[in-house]
N, C-alpha and C positions, 0 to 999 in steps of 0.2 A: 967439556968433548965427550967426553964418555957417555952421561945420556946420548948425546945426537949421533953417537956414533951408533949407540943402541937400538934409537929409534931406525936408524936405516936400514940396521940388520932387518930389522922389526915388520921393515915397510917393503921390502923385498920378499920376503917369508911371505906375507899376508897377498901378496899381488902373483905372487906365485902360484897361491890356491883360489887366484880368482877374484880376489877382493876389487871392489872398483875404489876410484883416489879416493871418491869421496866418502868412502867409509873405514880407508885405513886413516884419513884425513883425520877421522868423529873419533874412530879410536885411539890414535896417538896423540890429538891434539897437538896439531899440525898442519900449516897450510897444503892444499892442494896443488900450493907450485912446488912445494919442497917433493911433497911425493914425486909430482912425476918425475924432477929432475932427478931423484934416486933412483927410481925404476923405471928411469926409459929405458932401460937396452934389455930389459927383460923381455923375453920372447918364450907366446903365453901358449901354454901344452891345449890341446884341443877341450879338455876340465875345463880347464879355467873359462874359456873362452864362452862356453857352456852356461858355463853360470854366470858371466857378467852380461851375459846375452838374456839371460832370465833376470836380473836387473835390472836391464834397463825396461824389455817389455813390463813386471809388473809397475817399476817407476811408471810408463806411458799408462799403463790401466787408472794407475792411480791416480794419476791428469783429469784424466777424460772422465774417469768417475766425478770426481771434483767440479770439474766445469760442467757435466751432464747435471750433478746436485744444484748447483748456483741456478743455472735458465732453469730446473723447475721450481727453485723456490722464487725466482722473479718473473716466472709465470705463475702460480700459485698466490704472489701477492696479487697482481695484476687481476685476475680474475675474485680475489676479495673484494677489492675495489672497485671494481663494475658489478657486481653483486650488492654491493650497500647504496652504489647508484641506482640500477634497477629497484629497490627499497624502497628507496629515497622517497620518503610522504611531506617534505618538510613545506612544499609550496608544489602547484602543477607546473610552474614554466621550468622550472629548472629540468626535470628528468627529460622534458620533451625538447629542452635546448639539445640536452647531453644523447638524445636518441638522434636528433638530428643529426648534429655530429658525426659522430657513430656510424652511420648508414650513409652518407655524405663520403666517410674516411674510404670507408669498406667498401663503395661502390670505383672511387675515383684513387683513393692514395696508395698508398706502396702496401702490398700483403708481406715484408719482411716487417719484422719488434727492430730492429736498429735504430731508429730513429721514425719520426714521423716527415713522412713525406710525402708531398700534395703537388699535383701537374694540374693545370687547366688554362685554358685559354678564353674563359669568360673571365667577365673582371667580377662581376653581379655574383659567380659564384666563388671564386674566389675569395671576392670579401665578405662575403657571409661565411665563409668554411674560418677563413682567418678571426674575425671576430666570436664566433660560438667559440673555436680554442682560448680565447683569452678569456673569454666569459667563464669556462667550466675549470679551466685549469690554473692555478697561478704561475706566468710560465717565468722566465729569466728572457729576455726578449735579448742578450748577445747570443742567447744560443740559437738564433734566425740566420737563414743565410737564404739568400733568391738567387736565381740563375735566369735570366731572361732567356728565349728562347726566339731570336728571329729572323726576318728573311734578310737576303742582300738590299732590299730596298724599302726598309727600316730608318729610319731614323733609331741608330744604338740609344745614345744620350736621350732623347724625348722618350721613347718607350719604357727606358728606367724608371725617370719621374713620372710619368705616366701608373705603372704598375709601384713604383717607392707610396705613392700616394692613393692608391687604391689598399695597398695591404697596410700601410705603414708602420713599413719595414728601411729605417734608411739606409741611401745608397749605399754608402762606405761597406753594410752588409753584403750586397749583390758582386757575386764572381763571378769571373769569366762570362759574357756572352756566347753562348752557342748559336753560332750560324749557321741556318739553314741555305742550301744553297736553292735559288728559284727558275722555274724554267722560263719566267719570263711574256708566257702567253698571255697570264692575264696576273691584277694584284686583287686579295678580298678585300672590297670596301668596308670600310674601318675595324680591321682586323690590328688587333692590339702587339701581335704575335703572340708569343705562349710562357707563360712562368712556371716554372718551380721552386716551390718553397719548401726548405726541408728545416723542422725544428731537431735539434739535435738532446734527444732525450728519448731514452727506449723504454722507460717507465709508462710514458704518456701512449706510447702506442701501442705495447700493449693492452694495455688498459683498455683504450679504444677498439683494438681489435674483438677483445674478449668479449666488450662490451655488448661487441656488434652482433657476434657469435648468438648470447644469450636471447636479443630480440630477436632471432628468426627460429629459433628453436622456440622459444615462445609463442611465437604467429603461426609457428608451421603445425 
């Protein structure tokens, strides 16, 4: 009991000086919940508030720096992989497949590096992109998602089956269809709707974008 009373007094003293809950908890080896309970009635002076505010800012900066460093490391890794692909001399075919994939993606795909996103209404271009993606990377097929963009005159189930056949992405990996309103002025003959495919792997997206930029720089 004496030890607990001493801890409470120490906690209150440190809190009055502007120490954060986590600092006090670490120093006294007790939970932050206990520190909060023991010090909840303390009114902090302006100096104590300044100290706590500076701690919050420094921690925020530390987190931001860590995130920036992680992102920089991810981009550097993507750049190294792209560089290796540029210098692959194993065969004539693979580098050209990778170049074609990267440029198709750079022109028609996502411009961010959170995931591979590709949207198109041309079935043959979609088929080519997905085939190249599978040939150039070792993929986890469960990371694919597809979203059909269709007009209200489309047969949704029929169009889903069509695009599933084009991409070899199972129907259960199709998300809710995006329905676009039609003016009913005319229907595009043979128009199969539009498909958005996402492959949720940021590393693959970063490598494709990095490779495309290297290609453009090489030929510019």
